[in-house]
DRENBA-734630 format. One record per residue: residue in one letter; x, y, z negated of N, C-alpha, C in turn. Coordinates in steps of 0.1 Angstrom, whole numbers, plus 5000, padded with zeros to 4 digits. Layout:
N
AXYZXYZXYZ
...
This chain:
455
M830554772161831454872165830754982174
A831055122171830355212179830755202193
Q829755232203830055212216830255342224
D830455452219830555572226832055632225
L832455702234833755762235834055852223
R833055932219833256022208833655952195
S832955842192833255782179834655722180
Y835055682192836555642192837455752190
L837155872197838055982195838056022180
E837056022172837056042158837955952151
L837955822156838755722149840255752152
V840455792164841955842166842355952158
K841456052157841856162149842056132134
S841356022129841556002115842655902114
K842855812122843955712120845355752126
K845255832137846455872143846356022147
P846256112137846056262140847056322151
D848156272150849256332159849056292174
D848156192176847756132189846656212196
F846056322190845056402196845356532197
Q845256592208845756732211844656812219
V844156922212843157002221844057112227
V843657142239844357252246843257352250
T843457462244842457582246842857672257
K844157672261844657772272844157722285
E843657822293843157782306844057702315
I843557602321844457522329843757492342
N844457492354843857462366843857312369
P842757262373842657112375843457062387
A843857152396844657112407846157112402
Y846556992400848056952397848356992382
E847857092376848357132363848057032352
I846956972352846556862342847556742343
T847756692355848656592356850156622353
A850556752357851856802355852056802339
L851156852331851356852317851456722311
V850656622316850756482311852256422313
V852656442326853956392330855056462322
K855056592321856056662314856156622299
L854956602293854856552278855556432277
E855356332287855756192286857256192289
Q857756272298859156262302860056352294
E859656472290860556562283860356552267
A859056542263858856552249858656412243
K858556312252858456172248857156152239
R856156222243854856212237853756172247
R852756102242851656052250850256072243
P850056192238848656202230847556212240
V846356182234845156212241844956362243
L844556412254844556552256843056592260
L842556692253841256752256841456892260
F841156922273841257052278839857122278
T839757232270838457292268838157412277
N839257452285839157572294839757542307
V838857482315839257432328838757522339
T839657562347839257662357838257602367
G837157672370836157632379835157532375
S835157502362834157402356833757432342
K832557402338832157422325832457292316
L832857192323833057062316834457052310
P834757022297836056982292836556862299
V837856852300838556732306839256652295
L838956522294839756442285840656352293
T841856342290842856262298843856192288
N844656092294845756032286845255942275
L843955902276843255832265843955702263
H844455622273844955482272846455482272
A847155592270848655592272849455532260
S848755452252849455402240848855262237
R849755162235849255022232848655032218
S849055112209848455122196847055172196
R846955272205845455322207844555222213
I845055152222844255042229843954942219
A844854902209844554812199843554862189
L843654992186842555062178841155042184
A841055062197839755042204839254902202
M840254802201839854652200839754602186
N840054692177840054662163841054542161
A842254562166843254462166844654522164
A845554432159846954482159847554492172
P848554572176849054572189849654432194
Q850254362185850754232189849554132192
D848354152188847254062189846354092202
L846854192210845954232221845554122231
L846554032234846253932243845253822237
R845553792224844553692217843253752216
V842953882212841653932212840953942224
Y841753972235841053982248840653852253
L841553752251841253612254839953552247
D839853602235838653552226837453612233
A837453742237836353802243835853742256
M836953692263836653632276835953492274
A836553422263835953282259834653302252
K834353402246833053412238832353552241
P831953552254831253682259829953692252
I829453822250828253842243827353922254
P826253872259825453932269824954072265
P824754162274824354292270822854302268
K822354412262820954432259820554562266
V819254572270818754682277817954772266
V818254902266817554992257816755092265
S815855162260814855252266815355392267
R816055432255816555562253818055572253
A818655672257820155672258820655822259
P821755842252822355972252822756022266
V823155932275823555962288822356022296
K821156012291819956072298819556212293
E820456262285819956392280819756502291
V820456492301820356582313820256492325
I819156512334818956432345818856532357
R819756502368819756582379819556482392
K818656522400818356442412818256522425
G818456462436818256522449819056652450
D818356772453819056892455819856952443
Q819456892431820156932419821556872417
V821856772425823056702424824156792429
N825256812422826356882428827756832421
L828356752429829656702424830756812422
L830556922428831457032428831357102414
D830357072407830357122392831357052384
F831756942388832856862381834156932382
P835056912372836456952374837056902387
Q837556972395838156942409839556902406
I839856782401841156742397841956682409
V843056752412843956692422845356662414
H845756532416846756472408848156492413
H848356472426849656472431849756562444
E850956602448851056712458850556662472
R850556532475850156502489848656452488
D847956452477846556402477845656492486
A844756432492844056482502842856582496
G842656572483841656652476841356602462
P840256652456840056612442839456472441
Y839856402431839356272429838756242416
V837756162415837256102401837955972400
T838855972389839655852388839155752377
A838355802368837855722357836455672358
A836055652371834755602375834655452374
I833855402365833655252365832355222372
S832455142383831355102390830554992384
F829154992385828154892382827354862394
T827454732399826854682410826254552408
K825354512418824654382417824754322431
D824954192433824854132445823454132450
P823254192462821854192467821254062470
E822053962469821453822473821353732460
A821853772449821853692437821853782424
E821653712413821653782400823153782395
T823953842402825453842399825853992399
W826354022387826654162385828154182384
N828654302387830054332386830354482382
C831554482374832054622370833454632375
A833954742379835254762384835554912384
Y836954942384837255082387837355102402
N836755212407836855252420837155402421
R838255432428838555582429837455652440
L837055772436836155852444836755972448
M836756002461837256132467836056222469
I835956332462834856422464834856492477
Q833756472485833856522498832556612501
G831956662491830856752492829956742479
R828856812480827956822468827356682464
D827056592474826456472471827156352479
K828456362482829056272490830556242484
T830956112484832256082481832655962490
S833955942492834455812498834655732485
I834855602489835155512477836155402483
H837155382474838155272477837555142473
V837255052481836654912478837754812483
T838254752474839454652477838854532485
P839454512497838954392505839054262496
S838154182498838054042492837754042477
K837654162470837154172457835654172456
H835054172444833654142442832754252448
V833054382445832254492451832254482466
W833454442471833554432486832654322491
E832554212485831654102488830154142488
F829854222477828454262476828054352487
Y828954442490828754552501828654482514
R829454372517829354302529828054232531
N827554172520826254112520825054222524
A825254332518824154442521824354492535
E825654522539825754582551825454482563
A825654352561825154262571823754282574
K822954312565821454342567821154482571
G822154572572821954702575821354782564
E821654742552821154802540822254862531
P821954972524822855032515823054952503
L824254962496824454892483824254982472
P823254972464823055052452824255042443
I824755152438825955162429825855272420
A826355252407826455362398827755362391
F828155482387829455492381829355562367
A830055502357830055552343831455622342
V831355752337832555822335832555872320
G833555842313833655872299833055772290
V833855662288833255542280834255512269
H833855422260834655372249835655282256
P836955282252837955202258837655052259
A836855002250836454852251835654832264
I834854932268834154912280835054912292
A836055012291837055022302837854892303
L838254832292839054712292838254592298
G836954582295836154482301835854492315
A835854622320835654642334836754582343
L837954582336839154532343839354382343
A838454312335838654172335838654102348
I839554002350839653942363839153792361
G838153752368837653622368836853582380
S836053482379835253442391834153532393
I833553532405832653632408831353632400
D831053512394829953502385830153532371
E831353562368831653612354831253752352
D830553772342829853912339830853992329
E831354092335832254182328831554252317
R830254272318829454342308829454262295
A829454122297829454042285830754042278
I831854052287833154062281833354192273
M832754302278832754422271832154402256
G830954322257830354292244831254212235
G831954112241832954032233833954122226
I834454222234835454312228834754392217
L833654442220832854532209832454452198
G832254312200831654242188830154252188
E829554312197828054312198827654332212
P826354332216825854342229826054482234
L826554502246826754642252825354682254
E824954812250823754862253823654932266
L822754892275822554932288821255012291
V821155102299819955172303819755172318
R818455162322818155152336818355292343
C818955282355819255412364817855482367
E817955602371816855672376816455642389
T817355602397817055582412817255432417
S817555352408817655212413817455122400
E817554992402817354902391818654872385
L819654932388821054902381820954952366
L821754882358821954912345823354972341
V823355082333824555142330824755162316
P825955192310826255202296825355322291
A824555302281823755392275824455512268
H825655482264826455582255827555652264
A827455632277828555702286828355852286
E829355932289829356072290828556112302
I828856042314828356082326828055962335
V826955952342826555842351826255912364
I826955862375826755902388825955792396
E824855822400823955712408824055742423
G824155632430824255642445824155512452
E824455512464824555392473825655402482
I826255292485827255282495826555262509
L826655362518825955352531826455242540
P825655172547826055062556826655132569
R827755072574828255102586828655242588
V829055312577829555442577830955442571
R831855522578833255532572833655672573
T834655702565835155852565836555852562
P837355942566838855942563838955972548
E839855902542840055912527841655902525
G842155992516843655992514844256102523
P845556112520846456032511846156042497
F846555952489846355952475847455882468
G847955942456849155882449848555772440
E848955652443848455532436849355472425
F848955382418849655312407850955262411
T851255242424852455192428853555292428
G853255422425854255532426854355582439
Y853555552449853555592463852455662466
S852555772476851355832481850955762494
L849855702493849455612504848655702514
G848755682526848255762537846855752539
Q846355822548844855832551844355702557
R843155652553842555542558841055572559
Q840355482567838955492567838255412557
R837455472549836855412537835355432538
E834655352529833255352528832755472521
V831455512523830955642519829755622509
V829855702498828855692488827855812489
K826655802491825655912489825055912475
V825356022468824956042454823556082454
K822756012446821256042445820956102432
A821756082421821456142409822656142399
I822656242390823756262381823056272367
T823356182357822756202344823956212334
H823756282323824856312314824356362301
R825256352291824956422279824956572280
A824256632271824156792272825456852271
D826456792264827756852262828756762267
A828656712278829356592284830856632285
L831656532282833156532285833456462298
F834356522305834656462319836056392317
Q836056252318837156172316837956172329
D839256182328840156162339841256072335
I841855982345842855902342844055942351
S845155962344846356002352846955892360
V846555882372846955762380848455752382
A848955622380850455592381851155632369
H850555682360851255702347850655612336
L851155622324850955532313849455512310
D848755622311847255622309846555512318
H847055502330846555412340847155272338
L848455272337849255152338848955062325
L848955102313848655042302847354982300
L846355052304845055002304844754882312
S845354872324845154762333846054642329
T847054662321848054562318847354452310
V846654492299846154402290845154292297
P844154342305843354242312844154152321
I845054212329845754132338846654022330
E847254062320848053952313847153852307
A845953892302845053792296844553692307
N844253742319843753662330844853562335
I846153602336847153522339847553422329
Y847453452317847753372306846753252306
R845453282308844353182309844653092321
A845053152332845253072345846452982343
V847553032337848652942336848452842325
R847752872315847552772304846752642309
A845952672319845152562325846052462333
M847252522338848252442345849352392336
V849852482327850952452318850552492305
P850052392297849552432284850652492273
T851852482276852852532267853352672272
V852552742279852852892282853052962268
N854153042268854453112256854053262256
A854253332267853853472268853853512283
V853153632284852953692298853253822297
R853853892307854154032307853954092322
V853354202323853254262336854054402335
P855354402339856254512336856254612347
A855654582359855754672371854654632380
P854354722390853354692400853654562407
F852554472408852754342416853654242410
T854154262397855154172391854654112379
C854953992376854653922364855853832359
V856053832346857053752340856353662330
V856653532331855953432322857053352315
S856953322302857853232296857053112291
I857652992293857052862289858052782282
E857552682275858252582269858052452279
Q859152442288859152342298859252212293
R858152122295858251982290858651892301
T858551932314858851842325859251912337
L860151862345860751942356859551972366
G859652092371858752132381857552222375
Q857552242362856452322356856652472360
G857952512362858252652366857652682379
N857552592388856852622401855352612400
N854952532391853452522389852952662383
V853752722374853352862369853352952380
I854352952390854353042401852953042409
L852552902412851352892420850252932412
A850152902399848952942391848853092391
V849953172390849853312388849353372402
L850053322413849653382426848253352429
G847753242425846253202427845353272419
A845853322407844953392397844753542399
D845653602406845553752407845953792422
L844953852428845253902442846353992444
Y846554072434847654182435848954132432
M849054012426850353972421851153932433
K852553982433853353962445854653892441
R855053912428856453852424856153802411
V856553662409856453602397857853542392
I858253582379859453522374859153432361
V859653312362859353222352860653192343
V860553202331861753182322861353082311
D862353032303862152952292861753022280
H861252962270860753032258861753092249
D862953062252864153122244864353252249
V863853302260864053432267862953532263
D863353652258862353752253861953832266
I860753802271860253862284860154012282
F860054062270859954202268861254282269
N862254202271863654252273864154232285
D864254342294864654332308865954262310
R866854302301868254242302868254092300
E867454042292867353892290866753832302
V865653892307865053832320866053832331
N866753932333867753942344868853832341
W869353822329870253722325869853582329
A868553552326868053412329868053402345
I867753492351867753482367869053462372
A870053532365871553532369872053392366
T871653332355872453212350871653082351
R870353082354869552962353868852942367
C869153022377868453012390869453002401
Q869152912410869952902423869052942435
P869253042442868353102451867852992462
D868752912467868252812477867352702471
R867352692457866552592452865352642444
D865452772439864452812428863652932433
I863752982445862953082450861853022460
T860553062457859553012466858953142473
V858753122485858053232493856853182499
V855753262498854453222503854153332514
S854053292526853653392537852353392541
H851853502547850553512554849353492544
V849353572533848353572523847753702520
R846653712515845953832510846753892498
G846854022498847554082485846854212484
S847654302479846954432476846954522488
D845954592491845954692503846554822498
L847054832486847854952481849354922481
D849754802487851254782488851754852500
P852654952499853155032511854154952519
S854554832514855554752522854854652531
A853654642530852854542539852654612553
K852754522564852654582576851154612579
E850254522574848854542575848154552562
D846954612561846354642549846154512540
G847054492530846854382522847254242527
Y847854232539848254112545849754102542
T850154012534851454022528852153882526
A853353882520854053762515854253782500
K854453662492854553672479855653572476
W856353592463857453512460857553492445
G858153372442858353342428859753302425
V860253322413861553282408861553192397
D861953072398861952982387863253002380
A863353072370864553092362864553012350
T863952902349864052812339865352722340
A865752672328866952592328866652442335
K867452392343867252262349868252162344
P867852042341866551982343865652022331
S866252072319865452112308866352202299
L865852272291866652372282867452282272
A866952172268867652092258868952032265
E868952012279870051942285870852042291
Y870552172291871352272298872552322290
T873452392297874552442289874152532278
P874652502266874252572254874652722254
R873752802248874052952247875052982237
N875753092238876753132228875853182215
R876253142203875553182191876553202180
V876353302172877053312159876453202150
P877153132142876653042133875553102124
R874353032123873253102116873553142102
D874253052095874553082080875353212079
V876353222089877253342089876353472092
Y875453462102874753582106873853612093
Q873253522087872253552075873153612064
R874353572061875053612049875753762051
I875753792064876453932066875454042063
N875954132054875154242050875754372055
L875154442063875654562069876154672059
D875354672047875754782037877154752032
D877554612032878954572026880054632035
Y879654662046880654712056880454862060
C879654932052879255072054878755092070
L877954992073877455012087875955012088
S875255022076873955022076873355152082
S872255142090871755252097871155362086
R870955322074870555422063871655522060
G872955482063874055562060874155672070
């Protein structure tokens, strides 16, 4: 499979031509790009990939809304939309280690030292209370300074000058651990960011696993071949050879700067906080680079992260309850799981497994396998008719959660809860559901009653 963003865009154009739209009219990166994405989604019910070729204040075209369709994500994984979970789980189970190459398209232009200027990038401001322009599609590549442990993740960057950004590092996550190890010794943590990558690389970066699980190998598993990496100009870090842009730098020790407010995936504009600082040492890019943006809190952002989260949770639940049927993440901090319950208490086992598997997960709903978890009405029906609040709701207090949760009193220090909406003591012994006799349902033909949708 091709590993570059451009090959994927050509695939979209050939397979889904209506899903790719070039915008030649001048557009201001402050608010207007996000406004167009939102208006298309809400009023026209369209979610195409958008390429803006005339961006005020920058020579770089902007690509956005890339991941706003499950069918496009499936195309990137060479899978059918209904097989996304299976294909992702296969990639996690059969990772392919990366390989290092000496030549790379991302090295066509190399700028170091005084040549570095983040202000040449499109200065994209997404929401009205945002403190300034952000790079939202930056995938970080880091290494533990004390071990041969690598990590990839999405980290938002607020541009604060020609060679300086703030960085949002989630407490207790892997980049945070690496940085703590470096900072304890008074040393910076080398870090590099890839902007503009094949969606398979983006999906792999969002894999959730143990700290020694290499996301780069999961990227290879999705691609079906080793991810090609090239060495950075200013550090020993390795980055995707076929990226559009790479930003090389280091997170400075014991330095913080005000960051935010910023409109996050929760749908809230979170206030200003003290964040770590990145000193940018080099920028390399293709000669005609595309600048990728992710429309935070909209489908471009939410769908991309859903597939890896669902896969990780499915894997964790299956280790505890082998008869897990399906997993869905329908909203921030929320997970719905269906299981074929074989013994009493498995609903609560699922709740514990989910909360232990994902730091961000805050609410878990467990239902039986006869409930369609992709139908909110059915999930709510199960809660209403198979759950007793004093018996079936579990609350866990004083735990780490997301530092982006606006309801938490302290940064990421929160409570979590689970709802066991499975039938007790079992589905087989529970009050039966209303059903039309199967033979009657099958013999009824809508055309015979002039009710067919074709009419």
